[in-house]
N, C-alpha and C positions, 0 to 999 in steps of 0.2 A: 542149306538149311534155310531156304524160302518156300518150300514147302510143307512148311513143320516135322520133316521127316531129317534125321541126321544121319549123312554116310558114314562109310567104314571107315575115313581117314578120320572125320572128326570125331567118330567114336576112339579110334587109337589115341587122337592127341585130348581127349579127353582121359583118359585111362592113363595117361603119362604127364598128366598135371601143367601139362604146355598149349593148350588151346586160349587162346588169347579171345576175352571179347569182344563182341565187336563195335565198331567208333562210335560215340555220341555223337549223331548233330551236332556241330560248332554250331551256337548263337552268340549274335552281335547286338549289339544295342549301341546307338547315337549316345545317348549318355556315359556311357563311358568311355568315349571319344576324347571327352572334355570335363574330367575332373570339376568342383566347387574351386579348389584351392587355385586351379589356373584360369578360369573365368573370375576370380575374386583379384588375380592377377593381370590380364589382359583389363580389366576395366579400373584398373588403378594406373596402367600405361595409358588408356586412354580418355581420363579423366583430367590427367598432371597432361598430355599433347595437346589435345583439344582444349582445355581450358589456357594454356597460350596463343591456340590458334585463335581462340573468342574475341583475345584482348586484341590481335590485331585485327579481325575483323570489325572492332569495334572505332580503331582508332581510323580503318578506311570510311565508314559512315558513318561517323559521327554521333554514335548513339550509343547506349548501354546495351550489352551484349551479354546474355547470359543462357549456360549451357547447363542442363540439370544431370544429377551424376547420370552414367551410360548406365543401360542393362546390357548384356552378355547373355546372347545362346549360340545354340547353336542351330543351322538350318539349311536350306538347301534354295536353289535358286525358284523354282518352281512358287516356293513359299511365300516368298520375298514378293513375287508378280505379285500374287493372291492379294498379298497385305497393302500393296501400294499399285494399286487398278487405276492410275492418273500418269496424266503427262509430266513426265522427271526431264531432270539435267541429272545424267550421269557423269563423273568426271574420275578419269583413270591416273592414278598417280602409279607409278612406278617407283621402288626404290634402286637405288644405282652403287650402294656404298653402305654397308653395316648390316643392312637385311638383304635378304634374298627373296624377291616378291612383288607384288603389288597390290595395290588394295582401292575400292573402289568408295568412294562418297555418292550418297543419292540426297536431291532435295527436289522440290517440286517444284517446277516452269514458274508459279508466281511468285515462288519465294526468290526466286532467279531475279526476275524481272523487280521486283522492289529493294532486292539488294543490288539492282544497276543504278534505278533513279535515285537512290539516297547517295550515291558511289557520285553520280551526276551534281549533285543537289538540288533533288526532289525531296518530296516531303514522302514518297513512296508510298502511299494512298491510294493510286489508280494505275496498278500493275497491268500492262499490255497485254494479253491473250498469248502472243504469239513474239518470239524472242528474234533481233533478226541479228546480224553477223557482228553488230557494236558492240550489241548488249550481250552476247554469246564473249566477245573476247573482253567485257569488261568482267564478267561470269569468272572467266577464266584465269585472269589477272588478281582476282579476288582470290579464289583456291590457288593460287601460288603462293602468294602470301601468308595464307593460313598455313595451307601444307610447309612449306618451307621454315615457317615459327612452329611448328608441331613435331618437327625433324629437330630442329636445334634443342627443344626440352627431350627429345628421343636419345642425342648425340647424349648431354646429359648424365641421364638414366641408365646408358647403357656405357659409358665413360668410353665412347668409340663414336665415329664420326658416323652419322648417318644423311645420309644424303638420297634427293630425288631429281626425278625429270621431270619436264615440264609436263601440265596434266594434261591430259587429252580430254576434250569433253564433246558430248553426243548430247541432242535433245530425243527423247522418245514417250512412247508410250507401253510402261509395263503391261498394259492389259493386253497387247496385241501382240510383242513384240517376244520373242519365247528364247529365241537362243542368246537375247544380247549381253547380259552377264557374264554366261560361258565364251562366248568369244572375247571379251575382255580380260577375265583371267586365265583362260584357256587351262582351265581346270575339271577334271569331275568329280572330285574330291566335296566332301560337304562343307560348307561354310560357317564362317562366325559373323553374327550379325551384331552391333553393337551401334545400339541406339541413344539417340540424344534427345530431349527436348531445349529447342532453341526459341528462344523468346529478343527480341530485337523492340525493345519497347511496346509501344502503341501497333508498331506496323506487322509483326511478323512473330506468331505461335504456331509452332509446326514441329516434324520430326526432321534432322538428320539422321544419317542411315550412315555408315562405316560397314563396307564387308571385306573381309581378308579371309581367305582360302584358311584351311586348318594345317596346315602345314606352314605356311605364312605365320601364324599364330603363336602352334608351339614353337616354332624359333625365337620370337620373342620374347618369349616365356623364360624358356633356355637361354637367350642371352641375360635375360635380368638377373636370372637366378644363379648364374654364373658369375657376375660380377659382383653380386650381394657377397658370396661366399668367397669370392675371391678376392674382395676388400676388406674380409672381415673376421682376422684370424680367432677372435674370441668366441665364431659360431661354436663351432666344435664343444669346446668347453665348456660354452654356458648350456650345451645338449647333454651334454655329459651329468655337470652339477642338477639338472631337472632330474635323472635320473638315481640320483643316491637314494636309498630305501633309508627309513628311518630307523633302522638297525646299526648305523652306522656312527649315529649321534653320541655319546659317551655323556656322561655326568661326572664329574668332582668338586671334592668338598675339601676346603670351604671354597665359595665362589672367588672369582678373579677379581681382581680388583685393579684399577689402573693406576699411573702415578706418572707425574709429572714434574719439573723440576719449580714450574713459576705455580703450581696449583698443590693444596693438599690433597690427600688422598680420600676417595672415595669413600660414603660409609659400604659397610658390607650389604649387600641387596639379601632380601629376607629368604631367597628360596636357592637354588643353585640354579647358576645359567650352564646354559648348552654349549657345550663346545666339540669342536671336531677330533679326531682321531691324533691328528698333526698338532702337536707340540711345541714347533716351532716360533720362536719369539720374535717378531720384526719391529728393531730399533725405531722408534720413533723422536723426533728433534721438537724441540720447541720450535714454533714460527718466529722470527724477528720482521716487526716492522719500523716503519722509522718513524719518528715523533712528527705528530699531524703540525701543519705550521696553520694562524689563519687565514683563510682566502682573501686575495684581494675584490675587491668588488667590479663585477664585468662592465665593461664601457663600452657601448657600442660601435663599432668603426664610423669612425667621418667618409662614408664612403664618396660624398663627392670630390676628396683631397686626391680620390687614385686617377681624376679624370681629369686636374685641372691644366697639365701642360698639356693634353690633344689639343691640334694646332683644328680650327674653324678655317673654312671657307667664305667670306663675305664677300656678297652683292646687293648691289643696288637696281632696283627695276626700273627703269623711268615711266615704262607703258607697257603696252600691250596691243598686237591687232593681229586680224585672223585674216586671211588672202589664201585663196584658193592656188594650186598648181601652175595654171596657166598665167595669174597675174605674178607672181613669182619668176616666172620664167620670162616676164616681157620688161621687168626691172633690168635701170641700166644707170649710168652715171648721172645722175640728176633727178632721178626718182625719187619723190616726198612720200613718207609714209605716214599716216596719221594713228595717231596715236589714243588709247582708250583716256586719258586722261588730259585733264585741262590745264592751260598752264598757270603753273606759280602752284599746284596741288602738289601735296607732299608725294613724296617718293618712300617706296617700299624697300624697307634694308631686310635681305634676307640671307641668314645664316644656314649655308648645309642645305638648301631648299627649304626651309622654313621661317616663314615671316616672325618677325621680333621686333620690329618696332616703325615707326614713321618716321621718315627725315625731310629736309629741304637740302637743297644743293647750293654749296658755298664753293669760292676760289679762296686757296690757300697758297702765295707764290704761285701765281701761275700752275697752280695743280689741282684739279680738282677735289674737293670732298664735302663730308655731307654731317649737320648737324643735326643730331637726334630731338625729333618734337613731343614725340608720343612714344613710352611702352607699349608694347598689346601686354591685355591680362596677363595673368599669369598664369589661371584656368587657360586657358587658350591657348596659351605656348605649349603646356601640358598636353593639350588633348591632339595640338598640332604634330607633336613628337610622336604619338602612338602610333 
């Protein structure tokens, strides 16, 4: 029928009513691959897991780390490269238990440099344009701990163990590298992009991107849904209750009143009360409570009494001297070492390595002893114990 004319076979089929219409071309849209409910579920999974990862990163950096609510969309590797045409650090994390597949974390090289500088005790305000092997190792350790804590959160959500492999880091420029994302994920399917805004006080305010293959993302959604339905037997009943039509409600007169042995009957309501058709009554017993006793005033525990029997090591320091290794090796019997204290000057009483008092040396029954002459100020003692 391509030339507009019907063949004899087609005419016969029409007369018999058996001719099938030409199949319509199939249309597909990426919007149908991930619906709104699945996007919301992925956003909630990412929000909880990356929130835990942000707490871990905050402990590593010693600064407050805020990660905003994620944005979830379906995209391609080419679109990701167009949206992030800057030198980036790509962290490939593969799941080895609980989830099949892998995911990528993408952050700028500048953010990676700031993170490493903060981990090494810097202020993070002078990032280096290029990352050394040591800096890459530091970023890898930070990502390993972040994704490890995220996997722990996912284990709780999925009610099964989720484990990851050590991350694999690559420095790349997404504006020039065309196949780097496919090389990591080994997938020709659409990708789910989860974008976070990461703020680390006054040194970082940029985007952190998580990229997951569509099949892995759907596996996460199905795993969470199965966990929720498997742990709640009341869900089907609640759905069935929600579908009850108003016609299933009946009214009876007089209205129901409820009585308990401990209180008089409640007055009748001025209008009929709706009840369901099931008339089965549930027996109710009054709650019994023990009489309340006047509480005793709270007494703060004497914490000091808990450690009064802890033994401490007391030593007396006569003085100190600083010598080189050469001078130490040259010492022998009869060598004299000059200390930094004068004759008759008080010596130091040390308790577990902390200066407590000044003393003078005495002799008691042919045994050396000390007489305390001055106690160190209590504030100074407290500061020395910190």
